[in-house]
DRENKETOR-949810 format. One line per 2 residues: for each residue y, z, x of C-alpha. Coordinates in Angstrom, 1 decimal, decimal comma, m for minus. Each point is the difference from the previous one (the first is absolute). Layout:
Y/Z/X; ...
% end
This chain:
260,4/164,7/207,5; m0,4/m2,9/2,4
m1,5/m2,4/m2,6; 3,0/0,5/m2,2
2,2/m1,5/2,7; m2,1/m3,1/0,3
0,5/m2,7/m2,6; m2,6/m1,4/m2,3
0,1/m3,3/1,9; 0,5/m0,3/3,7
2,3/m2,5/1,6; 0,7/m0,6/3,7
3,8/0,4/m0,6; m0,4/3,4/m1,7
m2,4/1,3/2,7; 2,3/m1,1/2,8
3,0/1,8/m1,6; m2,1/3,1/m0,8
m1,3/0,2/3,6; 3,5/m0,5/1,5
1,5/2,8/m2,2; m3,0/2,4/0,4
m0,9/0,1/m3,7; m3,7/m0,5/0,8
m2,2/m0,6/3,0; m2,6/m2,6/0,4
m2,7/2,7/m0,1; 1,3/1,2/m3,3
0,0/m3,5/m1,4; m3,5/m0,7/1,2
m1,4/3,3/m1,4; 1,6/m0,9/m3,4
m1,7/m3,4/0,2; m3,3/1,6/0,5
0,6/2,3/m3,0; 1,0/m3,0/m2,2
m3,1/m1,9/1,2; m2,2/2,8/m1,2
1,7/0,0/m3,4; m0,4/m3,7/m0,4
m3,6/m0,2/1,3; m1,3/m1,6/m3,2
2,3/m3,0/0,4; m2,4/m1,2/2,8
2,9/m0,9/2,3; m1,7/0,8/3,2
m3,1/m0,6/2,0; 1,1/2,3/2,8
2,5/2,3/m1,7; 2,9/1,9/1,6
m1,1/3,1/1,9; 1,8/2,1/2,5
m3,3/0,2/1,9; 0,6/m3,4/1,5
3,7/m0,6/m0,8; 1,0/3,0/2,2
m0,7/m1,9/3,1; 2,7/m2,5/m0,9
2,5/2,8/m0,7; m0,9/1,6/3,4
0,8/m3,2/1,8; 3,2/m0,8/m1,9
2,8/m0,5/2,5; 3,4/1,7/m0,2
1,9/m1,6/m2,9; 2,1/m3,0/1,2
1,0/m2,4/m2,8; 0,7/m2,8/2,5
m3,3/0,1/1,8; m2,1/1,2/m2,9
1,3/m1,6/m3,2; m3,0/1,2/m2,0
m0,1/3,5/1,4; m2,1/2,3/m2,2
m0,4/m2,7/m2,7; m3,4/0,3/m1,8
m1,8/m3,2/m0,6; m3,4/m1,1/m1,5
m2,3/m2,6/1,3; m2,3/m2,2/m2,0
m3,6/0,6/1,1; m0,6/m3,4/1,3
2,6/0,7/2,8; m1,1/2,0/3,0
1,3/3,5/0,8; m1,6/1,4/3,2
m2,4/2,8/m0,6; m0,1/m0,5/m3,8
m2,8/m2,1/m1,5; 0,8/m3,5/m1,3
m2,1/m0,8/m3,0; 1,6/m3,0/m1,8
m1,3/2,0/m3,1; m3,6/m0,5/1,0
m1,7/3,1/1,3; m2,8/m2,0/1,7
2,6/m2,1/1,9; 1,9/3,0/1,4
0,8/0,3/3,7; 2,1/2,3/2,2
2,7/m1,9/1,8; 1,0/1,1/3,5
3,4/m1,6/m0,4; 2,5/m0,5/m2,8
1,1/m3,4/m1,3; 3,0/m1,4/1,8
2,4/0,5/m3,0; m1,2/3,6/m0,3
0,7/0,7/3,6; 3,5/m1,4/m0,3
0,8/2,2/m2,9; m1,4/3,1/1,6
2,0/m0,8/3,2; 3,1/m0,1/m2,2
m0,7/3,5/m1,2; m1,9/m0,5/m3,2
m2,9/2,3/m0,9; m3,2/m1,4/m1,7
m1,1/2,1/m2,9; m3,2/m1,7/m1,2
m2,1/m3,1/m0,6; 0,3/m1,4/m3,5
m2,5/m1,4/m2,5; m0,2/m3,7/m0,6
m1,9/m2,7/m1,8; m3,0/m0,3/2,3
0,5/m2,3/3,0; 3,5/m0,8/m1,4
m1,6/m2,2/m2,6; 1,7/0,5/m3,3
3,4/0,5/m1,7; m0,9/2,8/m2,4
m0,7/3,2/1,9; m3,3/0,8/m1,7
m2,5/m1,6/2,4; m0,7/3,0/2,2
m3,0/2,4/0,2; 2,7/2,7/0,8
1,2/m0,3/m3,6; 2,5/m2,0/m2,0
3,6/0,6/1,2; 2,1/1,1/m2,9
3,4/m1,5/m0,6; 2,7/2,4/1,2
1,8/0,1/m3,4; m2,4/m1,3/m2,7
m3,5/1,3/1,0; m2,0/m2,1/m2,4
1,4/m3,2/1,5; m1,1/m1,6/3,2
1,9/0,8/3,2; m0,4/m3,4/1,5
m1,9/m1,0/3,1; m1,2/m0,3/2,4
2,6/2,4/1,6; m0,3/2,3/m3,0
0,0/3,4/1,7; 2,8/m1,0/2,4
2,4/m0,8/m2,9; m1,0/3,0/m2,1
0,5/2,3/3,0; 3,6/m1,0/0,3
0,7/0,0/m3,7; m1,6/3,5/m0,3
2,1/1,6/2,8; m2,8/0,2/2,5
1,6/m2,2/2,6; 3,4/m1,5/0,6
m1,6/m3,4/0,7; m3,5/m1,5/0,2
m1,7/m2,9/1,7; m2,0/m2,4/m2,0
m1,4/m3,4/0,6; 0,6/m3,2/m1,9
m2,2/m3,1/0,0; 0,5/m1,1/m3,6
2,4/2,5/m1,5; m1,3/3,4/1,1
3,4/1,1/1,4; 1,9/m1,2/m3,1
m1,9/0,6/m3,2; m0,4/3,8/0,7
3,7/0,1/0,8; 0,9/m1,4/m3,4
m2,4/2,2/m2,0; 1,3/3,2/1,8
3,6/m1,0/0,0; 0,5/m0,4/3,8
1,2/m2,5/2,5; m2,9/m2,0/1,6
1,0/m1,8/3,1; m2,3/m2,8/1,3
1,1/m1,4/3,3; m1,0/m3,5/1,1
m3,5/m0,6/1,4; m0,1/1,3/3,6
3,4/1,7/m0,1; m1,9/3,4/0,1
m3,1/0,3/2,1; m3,3/0,2/m1,8
m1,8/1,5/3,0; m2,0/2,9/m1,3
m0,2/m1,2/m3,6; m3,3/m0,7/m1,7
0,1/m3,7/m0,9; m0,1/m1,3/m3,6
1,0/m3,5/0,9; 1,1/0,4/3,6
2,2/m3,2/0,0; 1,8/1,1/m3,1
0,3/3,8/0,4; 3,3/1,9/0,3
0,8/3,7/0,4; 2,7/1,0/m2,5
2,1/3,0/m1,0; 0,8/1,9/m3,2
3,3/1,8/m0,3; 2,5/1,2/m2,5
2,8/m2,2/1,3; 0,5/m3,4/1,6
2,0/1,5/2,9; m2,9/2,4/0,8
m2,5/m2,9/m0,1; 2,1/m1,9/2,4
0,2/3,0/2,4; m3,8/0,0/0,1
0,1/m3,8/0,5; 2,3/0,3/3,0
m2,4/2,5/1,7; m3,3/m1,7/m0,9
1,1/m3,5/0,7; m0,7/m1,7/3,3
m2,4/m2,3/1,9; m3,3/1,7/1,1
m1,7/m1,6/2,9; m3,3/1,6/m1,1
0,1/m1,5/m3,5; m1,0/m3,6/m0,2
1,8/m0,4/m3,4; 3,3/1,4/1,3
3,2/m2,1/0,0; 3,5/0,7/1,2
2,0/m0,3/m3,2; 3,6/1,2/0,3
1,9/1,3/m3,1; 3,4/m1,7/m0,2
3,1/1,7/m1,4; 0,0/0,2/m3,8
1,5/m3,0/m1,9; m0,2/m0,8/m3,7
m2,1/m3,1/m0,7; 1,7/m3,2/m1,1
m2,4/m0,2/m2,9; m2,2/2,4/m2,1
m3,0/m1,8/m1,3; m1,5/1,1/m3,3
m2,9/m1,5/m2,0; 1,0/m2,6/m2,5
m2,7/1,1/m2,4; m0,3/3,6/m1,2
m2,5/1,9/2,1; m3,2/1,1/m1,6
0,1/3,6/m1,2; m3,2/1,7/m0,9
m1,6/3,2/m1,2; 1,1/2,7/m2,4
3,5/0,2/1,5; 0,7/m3,7/0,2
3,0/0,0/m2,4; 1,6/2,9/1,9
m0,5/m1,8/3,3; 1,5/m3,2/m1,4
3,1/1,8/m1,0; 0,3/1,6/3,4
m0,5/m3,4/1,7; 2,8/m1,5/m2,2
2,3/2,9/1,0; m0,8/m0,7/3,7
0,7/m3,7/m0,4; 3,4/0,8/m1,6
0,8/2,2/2,9; m1,1/m2,6/2,5
2,3/m2,5/m1,6; 3,0/2,1/0,9
m0,6/0,7/3,7; 2,2/m2,8/1,2
m2,6/m2,4/1,2; m0,8/m3,3/m1,9
m3,1/0,3/m2,2; m2,4/m2,9/m0,3
m3,0/m0,1/m2,4; m3,0/m1,7/1,7
m3,5/m1,0/m0,7; m2,2/2,7/1,7
m3,3/m2,0/m0,3; m0,4/m0,4/3,7
0,0/3,8/0,4; m2,6/0,4/m2,7
m2,2/m2,7/1,6; 0,3/1,6/3,4
m0,9/3,4/m1,5; m3,2/m1,4/m1,5
m1,2/m1,1/3,5; m0,3/3,7/1,1
m3,0/0,9/m2,3; m1,0/m3,3/m1,5
m0,3/m2,0/3,2; m1,6/0,3/3,4
2,6/2,5/1,3; m2,0/2,8/m1,6
m2,6/m0,7/2,7; 2,3/1,8/2,5
m0,7/3,3/m1,8; m3,7/m0,7/0,4
0,5/m0,9/3,7; 1,7/3,3/0,6
m2,3/2,3/m2,1; m3,1/m2,0/m0,9
m2,3/1,5/2,6; 0,8/3,5/m1,2
m0,5/m0,9/m3,7; m3,4/m1,7/0,7
m1,2/3,1/2,0; 1,4/2,6/m2,5
m0,1/m1,8/m3,5; m0,4/3,3/m1,9
2,9/1,7/1,8; 2,6/m2,5/m1,2
1,8/0,4/m3,3; m1,7/m2,5/m2,4
3,0/m2,0/m1,0; 1,2/m0,1/3,7
m3,4/m1,1/1,2; 0,0/m2,8/m2,6
3,4/m1,3/1,2; m0,9/0,2/3,7
m3,3/m1,7/m0,6; 1,7/m2,9/m1,7
1,5/m0,9/3,4; m3,5/m0,8/1,3
m0,8/m2,6/m2,6; m1,7/m3,2/1,4
2,7/m2,3/m1,4; 2,7/1,6/2,3
m0,8/m2,4/2,8; 2,2/m0,7/3,0
1,0/m3,3/m1,7; 1,0/1,9/m3,2
2,1/2,5/2,1; 1,8/m2,9/1,7
0,7/m1,7/m3,3; 1,4/3,3/m1,4
2,0/0,5/3,2; 1,5/m3,5/m0,3
0,9/0,6/m3,6; 1,6/3,3/0,9
2,0/m1,7/2,7; 1,5/m2,3/m2,6
1,1/3,1/m2,0; 1,4/1,6/3,1
2,1/m3,1/0,7; 1,2/m0,2/m3,6
0,9/3,7/m0,2; 1,9/m0,2/3,3
2,1/m2,9/m1,3; 0,6/1,7/m3,4
0,8/3,4/1,5; 2,2/m0,9/2,9
3,1/2,3/m0,1; m1,4/1,4/m3,3
m2,0/2,9/m1,5; m2,6/m0,3/m2,7
m0,2/2,8/m2,6; m3,0/0,7/m2,1
m1,3/3,0/m2,0; m2,0/2,2/2,4
m2,7/0,0/m2,7; 0,1/m1,2/m3,6
m1,5/3,1/m1,4; m2,3/2,9/0,6
m3,1/1,7/m1,5; m1,6/3,3/m0,6
m2,7/1,1/2,3; m2,4/m0,1/m2,9
0,9/m3,7/m0,6; m0,7/m0,8/3,6
m3,4/1,7/m0,1; m1,0/m2,2/m3,0
1,2/m3,3/1,6; 0,5/0,6/3,7
0,2/m3,6/1,2; 2,3/m1,6/m2,6
2,5/2,9/0,0; 0,2/0,1/3,8
0,5/m3,8/0,1; 3,0/0,3/m2,4
1,7/2,6/2,2; 0,2/m2,6/2,8
1,5/m2,9/m2,0; 3,4/0,3/1,9
m1,2/1,4/3,3; m3,0/m2,0/1,3
2,0/m2,9/1,3; 2,2/2,0/2,4
m1,9/0,3/3,2; m1,7/m3,4/m0,4
3,4/m1,6/0,1; 1,2/2,3/2,8
2,8/1,6/m2,0; 1,7/3,4/0,4
0,4/2,1/m3,1; 1,5/3,2/m1,4
m0,9/1,5/m3,4; 2,7/2,1/m1,6
0,3/1,9/m3,3; 1,8/m1,6/m3,0
1,0/3,5/m1,0; m0,1/2,6/2,8
m0,3/3,0/m2,3; m2,5/m1,3/m2,5
m3,1/2,1/0,1; m1,3/m1,1/m3,4
m0,6/m3,7/0,5; 0,7/m0,8/3,6
0,7/m3,8/0,6; 1,2/m1,9/3,0
0,8/m3,3/1,5; m0,7/m1,5/3,4
2,3/m1,9/2,2; m1,7/m2,6/2,3
1,4/m1,9/2,9; m1,3/m2,2/2,8
m1,3/2,1/2,9; 3,0/m0,6/2,2
2,6/0,6/m2,8; m0,7/3,7/m0,9
3,7/0,7/0,3; 0,5/m2,0/m3,2
m2,5/1,9/m2,1; 1,3/3,4/1,4
3,6/m0,9/m1,0; m1,0/m1,2/m3,4
m2,2/3,0/m0,7; 2,7/2,3/1,1
2,5/m1,7/m2,3; m2,4/0,2/m2,9
m0,6/3,7/0,5; 3,7/0,7/0,3
0,6/m1,8/m3,3; m2,4/2,2/m1,9
1,7/1,6/m3,0; 1,0/3,6/0,5
m3,1/2,2/m0,2; 2,0/3,0/m1,4
m1,0/0,9/m3,5; m3,2/m2,1/0,0
m3,1/1,5/m1,4; m2,7/0,4/2,6
m3,4/m0,1/m1,6; m3,5/0,6/1,2
m1,5/2,9/1,9; 1,7/1,5/3,0
m2,2/0,6/3,1
% end
């Protein structure tokens, strides 16, 4: 049967080889994805699920296979439902907000032009506000491997779609960690380009000046393939920048926190052990290792939600929230409304902006020719724990992510153990926005140095 020829998890490389050798066709793959999506309906991965009813049009317009002209020919991908796909509603996980876009987001158009086929719009923490994957009226997105635990947000459905074999890659967004935390919790690569490197035209804003489109994949090489296609200046996007990716080179220094990171939740001790293993591996990559005070990154992170920068969320979405207060998820409404507080004056915003500029300068000096490595998250929670304490648990998930876009950094989240389905844990490499080549080389070396996976026990539930 066709489905027996298609692996549990889809990768770009396997599909390319399978198409070239005639093992399967794109139509067979897409029909199998639709079957799988039906079986996994209760995971709440989708807002617009895969259906041949609308996917067939993309198949019908698929050009003749040409790997040079169409490097993503026949590759299925998922799209977070705050990113436009022409003819499919964009909801941002809020039914009352839904609209029908006439055009696709710039990055989506680039991927389709390269031969990729969209298979659905994924569930998310409403208005991309959250890091837990439970803040959606379309249901809580289950973790791909440990259903009782959170999937991570806000790009929850996108990460789980890739981990569950429903797409070879998926687009997410990342303002404060949404393209990295779900990657860790579902054992994926989460690639976050610098601000402006990928156009955000056609993306519902969370904080427009800090938003990035990101990608989830099973390998760093495949994330970088997507990056090469999606990257580029967009004259129609006011946030767009022309940021070139230099040839890979190992950093001179790998920066690690001088104090042990904070680990939390029921799995703190296990995550601490995994972090220590990662640190040991980092110490043998060939670059100098320097232990540094990360206070400036923590202080910058606090500005995102504890300072006037949160007012940007209110500026982007405040009118809708005021006019539809009962249509917004309660915890999401509370966070958005906090941006409209009277104390967030223009003077306060400038004071915070000047403070942030100090941290940007300090981080630029510290990180020149270097990469910083932190846990992607210091722990995780069950979905029940998040229901009982939604604000504190969400805040904990962002301890090592919130600083990134405020400081104009690039980042890639990678698994500490690529076959661990029981307690997925990962680390994130950060670089200055113009030194992505350093974080890519360091992350590649780290992944290459992973102890052989052969013989390891793989726990958790398979999708």
